C-alpha positions, 0 to 999 in steps of 0.5 A, a space after each residue: 774108261 778112256 776108250 769109251 770116253 774117246 770113242 763111245 761104245 761103238 769104238 769099244 773094241 777088243 782091238 782098241 782096248 788092247 792098243 790102249 793097254 799095249 797088248 794083243 787082242 788075244 790077251 783081252 779076249 782071254 779075260 773077256 770073251 764078249 764086250 758085255 763081259 768087258 763092260 760088266 767088269 768095268 762096272 764092278 771095278 768102278 763100283 769097287 774103286 768108288 767104295 774105296 774112294 768114298 771111304 778115304 774121303 769120309 775119314 777126312 772129316 767128322 762133320 756129317 755135313 762136310 762129308 755129304 758136301 764132299 760126296 756131292 763134289 766127288 760126284 761131279 767132274 771137277 777135274 779132267 779125269 772126272 770129265 773123262 769118266 763122265 764122258 765114258 758113262 754118257 757114251 754107255 748111256 747113249 749106247 743103251 738108248 741106241 739098243 745096246 745092252 749096257 743097262 746093267 752098268 747103269 742100274 748098278 752105278 745108280 744103285 751104288 751112288 744112291 746108296 752113298 747119298 742115302 748113307 751120307 744123309 742118315 741123321 741129317 734129314 728126317 727118315 721120311 724125307 731121305 728118299 726125296 732128298 736122295 732123288 733131288 741130290 742125284 738129279 742135281 749132280 747128274 744135271 751138273 755132269 751132263 751140263 759139264 760134258 756138253 759145255 766143259 769150257 763154260 763150267 769150271 769147278 767153282 761154278 759146278 761146286 756153286 750149284 752143289 752149294 746152292 742145292 745144299 743151302 736150300 735144304 739147310 745142309 750146307 756145312 758152315 765151313 767147307 774145306 777143299 778135299 782130295 776127291 777120286 778125280 783130283 
């Protein structure tokens, strides 16, 4: 992820990964014969980490509105680690748009994130509104992410969270008392 954040997909070489890990390129190619295999493993490991982080985050509150709020804050880059993760994701996206084969990563990541949001909305909105609400919350979080990646100096965590709060408030889903939670990125 760090190599992607710094150099994009064109800089994601076996040599660059090996240098970052302090090993040889043959060690990397032993496990990943192609860049596609490396990206596939990155996708799988990210999703596994996300599931663990969401489980850990969810046990911090019994309030479903608080858990939804925590999830949405978890989705935005409120820390430097989060910002680097999102830069990596944006680089993969730009590589896909330029014709490189990174689509599978985006399909899996989007499916997973939408699943997290959908699960967190259960019981909070009518069933008929869940998919529209998932779309709105996903688009809002993605918009915050892109804006922060473009202009990180203008978007401190408080400003990012205020956007999430405004969106949830408009949906009548803002928790009455928000508590700062430890997220995957902080």
